TIPA-116151 format. One line per 5 residues: number of its first residue (from 1); their letters; for each residue x, y, z of N, C-alpha, C. Coordinates in Angstrom, 2 decimals. Example, Ala and Ser with C-alpha at 12.3 -4.5 7.8 and 13.67 -1.06 7.14 Angstrom:
2
1) as) 13.19 -5.69 7.80 12.30 -4.50 7.80 13.20 -3.30 7.80  12.85 -2.25 7.08 13.67 -1.06 7.14 12.90 0.03 7.87
//
This chain:
234
1) xxxxx) 97.98 -104.52 88.98 97.34 -103.24 89.29 96.30 -102.92 88.22  95.04 -102.70 88.63 94.00 -102.39 87.65 94.03 -100.90 87.32  93.17 -100.50 86.36 93.17 -99.11 85.89 92.79 -98.13 87.00  91.87 -98.55 87.87 91.47 -97.69 88.98 92.66 -97.39 89.88  93.39 -98.45 90.27 94.54 -98.27 91.16 95.62 -97.45 90.48
6) xxxxx) 95.80 -97.66 89.18 96.80 -96.91 88.43 96.44 -95.42 88.41  95.17 -95.14 88.20 94.72 -93.75 88.17 94.96 -93.08 89.52  94.59 -93.76 90.60 94.75 -93.18 91.92 96.23 -93.00 92.26  97.04 -93.95 91.85 98.48 -93.84 92.11 99.06 -92.64 91.35  98.62 -92.44 90.13 99.09 -91.31 89.33 98.74 -89.98 89.99
11) xxxxx) 97.57 -89.92 90.60 97.12 -88.69 91.25 97.71 -88.51 92.64  98.25 -89.59 93.20 98.81 -89.52 94.55 97.81 -89.84 95.64  96.66 -90.40 95.25 95.63 -90.74 96.24 95.88 -92.16 96.74  96.60 -92.27 97.82 96.96 -93.55 98.42 95.93 -93.87 99.51  95.08 -94.87 99.26 94.03 -95.18 100.23 94.62 -95.64 101.56
16) xxxxx) 95.80 -96.21 101.53 96.45 -96.59 102.78 96.81 -95.38 103.62  97.17 -94.30 102.96 97.52 -93.07 103.65 96.30 -92.25 104.04  95.32 -92.18 103.14 94.20 -91.27 103.34 92.97 -91.92 103.98  92.92 -93.25 104.02 91.83 -93.93 104.71 90.46 -93.63 104.12  89.51 -93.37 104.99 88.13 -93.09 104.56 88.05 -91.65 104.05
21) xxxxx) 87.74 -91.51 102.78 87.68 -90.19 102.15 86.23 -89.80 101.89  85.85 -88.62 102.38 84.56 -88.03 102.05 84.82 -86.84 101.13  84.07 -86.77 100.04 84.28 -85.71 99.06 83.14 -84.69 99.12  83.54 -83.41 99.09 82.60 -82.29 99.14 82.80 -81.45 97.89  81.81 -81.44 97.01 81.91 -80.73 95.74 81.15 -79.40 95.83
26) xxxxx) 81.90 -78.30 95.80 81.31 -76.96 95.77 81.08 -76.63 94.30  79.90 -77.03 93.79 79.67 -76.98 92.35 79.70 -75.55 91.80  79.33 -74.57 92.61 79.41 -73.20 92.14 80.81 -72.78 91.78  81.80 -73.40 92.39 83.20 -73.15 92.08 83.64 -74.02 90.91  83.32 -75.29 90.99 83.75 -76.27 89.99 83.19 -75.96 88.61
31) xxxxx) 81.97 -75.48 88.57 81.27 -75.28 87.30 82.00 -74.33 86.36  82.87 -73.48 86.89 83.55 -72.48 86.07 85.03 -72.77 85.83  85.48 -73.95 86.23 86.89 -74.28 86.12 87.41 -74.20 84.68  86.61 -74.64 83.74 87.10 -74.77 82.36 86.42 -73.79 81.40  85.77 -72.77 81.93 85.04 -71.83 81.09 85.91 -71.17 80.03
36) xxxxx) 87.14 -70.84 80.39 88.02 -70.14 79.45 89.01 -71.09 78.79  88.85 -72.36 79.04 89.77 -73.36 78.51 89.41 -73.67 77.06  90.34 -73.48 76.16 90.08 -73.72 74.74 90.81 -74.96 74.21  91.24 -75.84 75.11 91.88 -77.09 74.69 91.23 -78.23 75.44  91.04 -79.36 74.73 90.38 -80.49 75.37 91.38 -81.32 76.17
41) xxxxx) 90.92 -82.46 76.67 91.76 -83.29 77.53 92.97 -83.86 76.80  92.90 -83.93 75.47 94.02 -84.42 74.66 94.92 -83.28 74.22  94.71 -82.09 74.79 95.49 -80.90 74.49 95.35 -80.46 73.04  94.14 -80.68 72.49 93.83 -80.28 71.13 92.88 -79.09 71.19  93.10 -78.12 70.32 92.24 -76.93 70.30 90.78 -77.32 70.06
46) xxxxx) 89.89 -76.71 70.82 88.46 -76.93 70.63 87.96 -76.12 69.43  87.04 -76.67 68.66 86.40 -75.85 67.62 85.69 -74.66 68.25  85.49 -73.61 67.48 84.88 -72.39 68.00 83.46 -72.62 68.52  82.79 -73.64 68.00 81.40 -73.89 68.40 81.29 -74.92 69.52  82.40 -75.19 70.22 82.37 -76.13 71.32 83.00 -75.52 72.57
51) xxxxx) 82.58 -76.02 73.71 83.18 -75.62 74.97 83.22 -76.82 75.91  84.06 -76.73 76.93 84.13 -77.78 77.94 83.11 -77.49 79.03  82.41 -78.56 79.46 81.49 -78.43 80.58 81.78 -79.54 81.58  81.39 -79.32 82.83 81.49 -80.36 83.83 80.43 -81.41 83.54  80.86 -82.64 83.37 79.96 -83.77 83.14 79.68 -84.41 84.50
56) xxxxx) 78.48 -84.21 85.01 78.17 -84.66 86.37 78.27 -86.16 86.50  77.88 -86.88 85.47 78.00 -88.34 85.52 79.46 -88.77 85.61  80.32 -88.13 84.83 81.75 -88.44 84.89 82.35 -87.99 86.22  81.89 -86.85 86.72 82.36 -86.37 88.02 82.01 -87.37 89.11  80.80 -87.91 89.05 80.37 -88.90 90.04 81.21 -90.17 89.95
61) xxxxx) 81.48 -90.62 88.73 82.29 -91.83 88.54 83.71 -91.63 89.04  84.25 -90.43 88.78 85.61 -90.15 89.22 85.71 -90.12 90.74  84.81 -89.39 91.39 84.88 -89.30 92.84 84.61 -90.65 93.50  83.84 -91.50 92.83 83.55 -92.83 93.38 84.79 -93.72 93.42  85.82 -93.35 92.66 87.06 -94.15 92.66 87.71 -94.19 94.04
66) xxxxx) 87.50 -93.12 94.81 88.22 -93.03 96.08 87.35 -92.60 97.26  86.12 -92.18 97.00 85.29 -91.62 98.07 84.31 -92.64 98.63  84.20 -92.67 99.94 83.16 -93.48 100.56 81.82 -92.75 100.52  81.86 -91.43 100.57 80.66 -90.61 100.39 81.03 -89.40 99.57  80.08 -88.94 98.78 80.32 -87.75 97.98 79.10 -86.84 98.08
71) xxxxx) 79.38 -85.57 98.37 78.34 -84.59 98.62 78.44 -83.47 97.58  77.29 -82.95 97.16 77.20 -82.03 96.04 76.39 -80.80 96.48  77.03 -79.63 96.46 76.42 -78.40 96.94 76.13 -77.49 95.74  74.86 -77.13 95.58 74.45 -76.44 94.35 73.38 -75.40 94.63  73.61 -74.19 94.14 72.61 -73.13 94.23 71.81 -73.05 92.95
76) xxxxx) 70.50 -73.20 93.05 69.68 -73.22 91.84 68.96 -71.89 91.64  68.76 -71.56 90.40 68.15 -70.31 90.00 66.65 -70.50 89.86  65.87 -69.94 90.78 64.43 -70.14 90.71 63.76 -69.33 89.60  64.58 -68.53 88.88 64.05 -67.80 87.73 64.27 -68.58 86.43  65.02 -69.65 86.53 65.39 -70.39 85.33 65.31 -71.88 85.62
81) xxxxx) 64.15 -72.45 85.39 63.91 -73.84 85.76 64.79 -74.82 84.99  65.34 -74.38 83.86 66.15 -75.28 83.04 67.40 -75.75 83.75  67.84 -75.04 84.83 69.05 -75.50 85.50 68.77 -76.38 86.71  67.50 -76.64 87.00 67.17 -77.52 88.11 67.63 -78.95 87.86  67.79 -79.30 86.57 68.18 -80.68 86.24 69.56 -81.03 86.79
86) xxxxx) 70.37 -80.03 87.09 71.73 -80.30 87.58 71.67 -81.02 88.92  70.88 -80.50 89.85 70.75 -81.13 91.16 70.09 -82.50 91.06  69.11 -82.61 90.18 68.42 -83.90 89.99 69.39 -84.94 89.46  70.20 -84.56 88.48 71.16 -85.50 87.91 72.23 -85.88 88.92  72.69 -84.92 89.72 73.69 -85.23 90.74 73.18 -86.30 91.69
91) xxxxx) 71.93 -86.17 92.10 71.35 -87.15 93.02 71.24 -88.52 92.35  70.83 -88.54 91.09 70.71 -89.80 90.36 72.07 -90.47 90.19  73.13 -89.67 90.18 74.48 -90.20 90.01 75.14 -90.59 91.33  74.38 -90.54 92.41 74.90 -91.03 93.68 75.41 -89.99 94.64  75.34 -88.71 94.26 75.74 -87.67 95.19 74.65 -87.44 96.24
96) xxxxx) 75.06 -87.07 97.43 74.13 -86.50 98.41 74.06 -85.02 98.08  72.90 -84.55 97.66 72.81 -83.17 97.19 72.30 -82.24 98.29  72.88 -81.07 98.35 72.48 -80.01 99.26 72.27 -78.77 98.40  71.05 -78.26 98.38 70.74 -77.15 97.50 70.04 -76.02 98.26  70.06 -74.86 97.64 69.29 -73.71 98.12 69.16 -72.74 96.96
101) xxxxx) 68.16 -71.87 96.99 68.00 -70.91 95.88 69.07 -69.82 95.93  69.41 -69.34 94.77 70.34 -68.23 94.63 69.69 -66.93 95.12  70.48 -66.10 95.72 70.05 -64.74 96.06 70.60 -63.79 95.01  69.83 -62.79 94.66 70.26 -61.80 93.67 70.49 -60.46 94.38  71.73 -59.99 94.29 72.13 -58.76 94.97 72.18 -57.62 93.95
106) xxxxx) 71.44 -56.55 94.23 71.46 -55.40 93.33 72.76 -54.61 93.49  73.39 -54.32 92.37 74.59 -53.49 92.37 74.32 -52.28 91.49  74.16 -51.13 92.13 73.89 -49.90 91.38 75.20 -49.40 90.75  75.09 -48.99 89.51 76.27 -48.65 88.72 76.59 -47.17 88.79  77.86 -46.90 89.00 78.35 -45.52 88.89 78.47 -45.15 87.42
111) xxxxx) 78.62 -43.87 87.13 78.67 -43.42 85.74 79.80 -44.08 84.96  80.95 -44.28 85.63 82.08 -44.86 84.92 81.91 -46.36 84.69  80.89 -46.97 85.29 80.64 -48.39 85.09 79.62 -48.65 83.99  78.86 -47.64 83.62 77.74 -47.84 82.70 78.18 -48.28 81.32  79.36 -47.86 80.90 79.83 -48.19 79.55 80.61 -49.49 79.49
116) xxxxx) 80.84 -50.09 80.64 81.57 -51.35 80.66 80.68 -52.49 80.18  81.23 -53.37 79.36 80.48 -54.54 78.92 80.25 -55.46 80.11  79.07 -56.03 80.20 78.74 -56.91 81.31 77.91 -58.07 80.81  78.08 -59.23 81.45 77.26 -60.40 81.12 75.88 -60.29 81.75  75.72 -59.33 82.66 74.46 -59.19 83.37 73.57 -58.16 82.70
121) xxxxx) 72.27 -58.43 82.69 71.32 -57.51 82.08 71.24 -56.23 82.90  71.25 -55.11 82.20 71.15 -53.81 82.86 69.69 -53.51 83.16  69.41 -53.15 84.41 68.05 -52.82 84.83 68.03 -51.41 85.41  66.82 -50.92 85.63 66.72 -49.55 86.14 65.47 -49.41 87.00  65.60 -48.65 88.09 64.44 -48.27 88.90 64.62 -46.81 89.32
126) xxxxx) 63.82 -46.36 90.25 63.88 -44.94 90.63 65.22 -44.57 91.27  65.95 -45.56 91.75 67.24 -45.30 92.40 68.40 -45.26 91.41  68.15 -45.71 90.16 69.21 -45.70 89.16 69.33 -47.01 88.40  70.40 -47.11 87.63 70.64 -48.30 86.84 71.46 -49.31 87.65  71.14 -50.58 87.47 71.80 -51.59 88.28 71.85 -52.92 87.55
131) xxxxx) 72.69 -53.80 88.04 72.70 -55.20 87.61 72.43 -56.06 88.83  71.97 -57.26 88.62 71.72 -58.19 89.71 72.81 -59.26 89.70  73.57 -59.32 90.76 74.68 -60.27 90.87 74.21 -61.48 91.67  74.29 -62.67 91.07 73.84 -63.87 91.80 74.88 -64.30 92.82  74.41 -64.70 94.00 75.30 -65.19 95.05 74.71 -66.47 95.63
136) xxxxx) 75.54 -67.46 95.71 75.10 -68.72 96.32 76.32 -69.49 96.78  76.92 -69.07 97.88 78.07 -69.83 98.37 77.63 -70.78 99.48  78.40 -71.84 99.66 78.03 -72.90 100.58 79.10 -73.11 101.66  79.81 -72.04 102.00 80.85 -72.15 103.02 80.30 -72.74 104.32  79.17 -72.19 104.76 78.60 -72.63 106.04 78.12 -74.07 105.95
141) xxxxx) 77.41 -74.40 104.87 76.86 -75.76 104.74 77.97 -76.81 104.69  79.01 -76.55 103.89 80.12 -77.50 103.81 80.80 -77.65 105.17  81.03 -76.52 105.84 81.73 -76.55 107.13 80.92 -77.29 108.19  79.64 -77.01 108.26 78.79 -77.69 109.25 78.75 -79.19 108.98  78.61 -79.56 107.71 78.55 -80.99 107.38 79.88 -81.68 107.69
146) xxxxx) 80.99 -81.00 107.41 82.31 -81.59 107.70 82.48 -81.83 109.19  82.05 -80.88 110.00 82.16 -81.03 111.45 81.19 -82.10 111.97  80.00 -82.13 111.40 79.00 -83.11 111.82 79.44 -84.54 111.51  80.17 -84.70 110.42 80.60 -86.03 109.97 82.04 -86.34 110.35  82.64 -85.51 111.17 84.07 -85.59 111.46 84.53 -86.98 111.89
151) xxxxx) 83.74 -87.67 112.69 84.15 -88.98 113.20 84.01 -90.09 112.17  83.45 -89.78 111.01 83.19 -90.81 110.02 84.22 -90.85 108.88  85.07 -89.81 108.78 86.07 -89.80 107.70 87.47 -89.52 108.26  88.45 -89.99 107.49 89.85 -89.71 107.81 90.39 -88.55 106.97  89.79 -88.38 105.79 90.27 -87.35 104.86 89.10 -86.57 104.28
156) xxxxx) 89.26 -85.27 104.31 88.30 -84.33 103.74 88.80 -83.95 102.35  88.04 -84.30 101.32 88.43 -83.97 99.94 87.51 -82.87 99.44  88.10 -81.74 99.11 87.35 -80.55 98.71 87.55 -80.25 97.24  86.46 -80.17 96.49 86.49 -79.70 95.11 86.17 -78.21 95.13  87.16 -77.39 95.35 87.00 -75.93 95.38 88.33 -75.29 95.70
161) xxxxx) 88.52 -74.08 95.18 89.70 -73.30 95.54 89.34 -72.09 96.37  88.13 -72.09 96.92 87.60 -70.95 97.65 88.39 -70.73 98.95  88.90 -69.53 99.10 89.71 -69.21 100.28 88.91 -69.29 101.57  87.59 -69.21 101.50 86.76 -69.26 102.69 86.87 -70.60 103.41  87.36 -71.62 102.75 87.48 -72.94 103.37 88.79 -73.12 104.13
166) xxxxx) 89.63 -72.10 104.12 90.93 -72.23 104.79 90.77 -72.49 106.29  89.90 -71.76 106.93 89.72 -71.92 108.38 89.22 -73.32 108.71  88.30 -73.84 107.89 87.81 -75.20 108.08 88.95 -76.20 107.93  89.77 -76.03 106.90 90.90 -76.94 106.69 91.86 -76.91 107.87  92.11 -75.73 108.40 92.99 -75.62 109.57 92.42 -76.40 110.76
171) xxxxx) 91.14 -76.27 110.99 90.49 -76.98 112.10 90.57 -78.49 111.90  90.28 -78.94 110.70 90.32 -80.38 110.42 91.72 -80.95 110.62  92.71 -80.19 110.22 94.09 -80.64 110.42 94.43 -80.76 111.91  93.95 -79.79 112.70 94.19 -79.86 114.14 93.51 -81.09 114.76  92.44 -81.53 114.15 91.72 -82.70 114.63 92.28 -84.01 114.06
176) xxxxx) 93.41 -83.91 113.38 94.07 -85.11 112.89 93.57 -85.64 111.56  92.76 -84.84 110.86 92.26 -85.28 109.57 93.19 -84.79 108.46  93.22 -85.52 107.37 93.98 -85.11 106.20 93.06 -84.35 105.26  93.67 -83.55 104.40 92.91 -82.70 103.49 93.44 -82.86 102.07  92.54 -83.14 101.16 92.85 -83.15 99.73 92.09 -81.99 99.10
181) xxxxx) 92.80 -81.16 98.34 92.16 -80.05 97.63 92.33 -80.28 96.13  91.21 -80.25 95.43 91.21 -80.33 93.97 90.62 -79.02 93.46  91.40 -78.28 92.68 90.96 -76.93 92.31 91.62 -76.49 91.01  91.14 -75.37 90.50 91.66 -74.82 89.26 91.79 -73.32 89.38  92.57 -72.74 88.49 92.70 -71.29 88.48 93.48 -70.80 89.69
186) xxxxx) 93.13 -69.61 90.14 93.80 -69.00 91.28 93.32 -69.66 92.57  94.22 -70.25 93.30 93.88 -70.94 94.55 94.61 -70.23 95.69  93.86 -69.87 96.71 94.45 -69.17 97.86 95.61 -70.00 98.41  96.79 -69.37 98.55 98.00 -70.13 98.85 97.90 -70.85 100.19  97.23 -70.25 101.19 97.14 -70.91 102.49 96.35 -72.19 102.40
191) xxxxx) 95.25 -72.18 101.64 94.46 -73.40 101.45 95.29 -74.46 100.74  96.01 -74.05 99.73 96.84 -74.98 98.98 97.95 -75.55 99.85  98.57 -74.71 100.67 99.66 -75.15 101.54 99.17 -76.09 102.64  97.92 -75.93 103.07 97.37 -76.79 104.11 97.09 -78.21 103.62  96.89 -78.35 102.33 96.49 -79.64 101.78 97.60 -80.69 101.91
196) xxxxx) 97.22 -81.88 102.33 98.15 -83.01 102.28 98.38 -83.44 100.85  97.40 -83.17 99.99 97.54 -83.44 98.57 96.75 -82.38 97.82  97.42 -81.71 96.87 96.75 -80.75 96.00 96.77 -81.30 94.58  95.60 -81.30 93.93 95.48 -81.80 92.56 94.96 -80.67 91.68  95.75 -80.29 90.70 95.33 -79.28 89.74 94.25 -79.88 88.83
201) xxxxx) 93.15 -79.19 88.70 92.02 -79.72 87.93 92.35 -79.97 86.47  93.41 -79.35 85.95 93.80 -79.64 84.57 94.20 -81.11 84.40  94.71 -81.71 85.46 95.15 -83.10 85.40 93.99 -84.05 85.22  92.82 -83.66 85.75 91.65 -84.56 85.68 90.62 -84.07 84.66  91.04 -83.20 83.77 90.12 -82.64 82.77 89.37 -83.73 82.02
206) xxxxx) 90.09 -84.74 81.59 89.46 -85.82 80.84 88.54 -86.69 81.67  88.69 -86.65 82.99 87.88 -87.49 83.87 86.55 -86.86 84.24  86.44 -85.53 84.14 85.22 -84.90 84.65 84.56 -83.93 83.67  85.06 -83.84 82.43 84.45 -82.91 81.47 83.98 -83.63 80.21  83.08 -82.97 79.52 82.65 -83.34 78.18 82.63 -82.07 77.35
211) xxxxx) 82.53 -82.21 76.04 82.40 -81.04 75.18 80.93 -80.83 74.84  80.58 -79.58 74.63 79.19 -79.23 74.33 79.17 -78.21 73.21  78.20 -78.38 72.31 78.02 -77.40 71.25 77.49 -76.10 71.86  78.03 -74.99 71.46 77.59 -73.70 71.97 76.64 -73.04 70.99  75.70 -72.29 71.52 74.77 -71.55 70.68 75.47 -70.32 70.11
216) xxxxx) 75.00 -69.80 68.98 75.54 -68.52 68.51 75.42 -67.47 69.59  76.35 -66.54 69.61 76.44 -65.54 70.67 75.11 -64.84 70.93  74.40 -64.52 69.87 73.15 -63.79 70.02 72.08 -64.60 70.73  72.22 -65.93 70.71 71.20 -66.79 71.30 71.55 -67.22 72.71  72.73 -66.86 73.19 73.15 -67.33 74.50 72.48 -66.52 75.61
221) xxxxx) 72.29 -67.19 76.72 71.83 -66.50 77.93 72.71 -66.94 79.06  72.86 -66.09 80.04 73.76 -66.39 81.16 73.12 -67.41 82.08  73.80 -68.54 82.30 73.34 -69.52 83.28 73.98 -69.17 84.61  73.18 -68.60 85.50 73.71 -68.18 86.78 73.25 -69.11 87.88  73.02 -70.37 87.51 72.48 -71.31 88.47 73.45 -71.75 89.50
226) xxxxx) 74.72 -71.45 89.37 75.65 -71.99 90.34 76.83 -71.07 90.61  76.59 -69.80 90.54 77.67 -68.84 90.74 78.13 -68.83 92.18  79.45 -68.84 92.36 80.04 -68.74 93.69 80.92 -67.52 93.72  81.05 -66.91 94.87 81.94 -65.74 94.96 83.29 -66.11 95.52  83.60 -67.39 95.59 84.84 -67.81 96.22 86.06 -67.59 95.36
231) xxxx) 87.16 -67.38 95.96 88.43 -67.27 95.23 88.72 -68.61 94.59  89.18 -68.56 93.38 89.40 -69.80 92.64 88.36 -69.97 91.55  87.22 -69.28 91.62 86.24 -69.33 90.55 86.79 -68.57 89.36  86.36 -69.00 88.19 86.79 -68.30 86.99 85.59 -67.69 86.30
//
């Protein structure tokens, strides 16, 4: 048994059972899995100036262990060109990328909200003070692609804990397909219960993350290039 087979056996991914696996990565969900994680893959505390990030190259290599096709869904911020490299890198790493620009939703603040600390910049117009909340979910795109490709895969592998995918998973199960869910944090119980195999993202931390030096707090800016509103995001 080689290392690849050993890894898949450890995770419970039996190719004999799951057949042709297509992987769908909801990057807006995945990107925040380890944001609050202060321990690395070896369970060692991270230095204060480091954080865990999703390593797209490692993510591509990991999904290639078992996937016949891998798809990458990403919302890019047209106000911040520095995050466009994410979609470019995903494509270079063998993902089929599906992208669209983020929408910014104005949320006007009530008086009791004004004093709350927020990661979002406070703005103001004639209607009052507000923040802009980025939204870029891919529920529809993932669902349409899964249905369009239904005859080509035996197993739908979802990298997301978003509860919005529950209805899709139910439909796929009725059509005789198997479902693998890989997720972190709070995962909607129905989605988790529907899965033929559920993999906690902590188990694959070493397979899909790298460490990155963080800037001093005063120099940081919010990267909202891939925010998702799905349950399971952190």
